[in-house]
C-alpha positions, -999 to 999 in steps of 0.1 A, spaced: -27 90 239 -19 60 259 -45 45 282 -41 17 307 -65 -8 323 -71 -5 360 -52 -38 365 -80 -55 384 -71 -88 369 -33 -88 366 -7 -65 352 -18 -32 336 -23 -33 298 -16 -2 278 -35 7 246 -29 35 221 -59 57 214 -54 78 183 -63 115 183 -91 109 159 -105 82 182 -103 106 211 -119 134 192 -147 111 180 -154 100 216 -154 136 229 -177 149 202 -201 119 204 -203 122 242 -209 160 239 -237 155 214 -254 125 230 -252 137 267 -269 170 263 -242 189 283 -239 226 274 -222 258 283 -245 262 314 -233 230 330 -207 225 357 -189 192 356 -174 180 389 -152 149 392 -133 130 418 -120 105 392 -83 104 383 -73 124 353 -56 93 340 -91 77 337 -101 77 301 -138 81 308 -131 112 329 -107 125 303 -134 122 276 -161 139 298 -137 167 308 -128 173 272 -164 172 261 -173 198 287 -145 220 274 -157 214 239 -192 228 246 -179 255 270 -191 240 303 -172 246 335 -150 218 349 -140 213 385 -117 186 399 -111 179 436 -85 154 447 -102 145 480 -95 108 483 -125 96 503 -131 128 523 -168 128 517 -176 157 541 -151 179 521 -167 167 488 -202 177 501 -189 211 512 -174 217 477 -206 205 460 -227 230 479 -203 258 468 -198 247 432 -233 234 425 -223 208 398 -249 198 373 -228 168 361 -209 146 386 -187 115 382 -171 94 408 -164 59 419 -191 37 436 -175 40 470 -180 78 470 -217 74 459 -222 49 488 -205 73 513 -227 102 500 -258 80 504 -248 70 540 -241 106 550 -274 117 536 -293 89 553 -275 96 587 -284 134 584 -321 126 577 -321 102 606 -305 128 629 -332 153 619 -359 129 629 -369 117 594 -372 81 582 
C-alpha cells in the first residue's frame, strides 16, 4: 500500500508499505492495545491516514465494531453520534479533542458547576 506524509513541511512524500509490514503493524497493535470483540472503535480521521487504517484493520482482526463519521469539525454532531454509538476506542485530531473539551466545559458552566 502507498502512504503519504501530511505535507506539513513541503511536498507530500510517498512511501511503499508492504503487505507483511501492514499485517505486522495490525497484529502488533491488536495484541498490545487490548482491544477485543466487545469494543467499538470510532474515528473522525481520514481513511487515508495510516494510523487510522492500522487501528481499523486491527479492530476488524479481533472482531470489534468500527464506526466512521465524516463530520469535519461539527462537534455537536460528533457528540450526538457518540451518545448513540457509545465507542470504547476513539481517535481524532487535536482540534476535535479541544472542541469536545470546550463544549463540555461550557455545558458544566451553564449547569452551574465549576
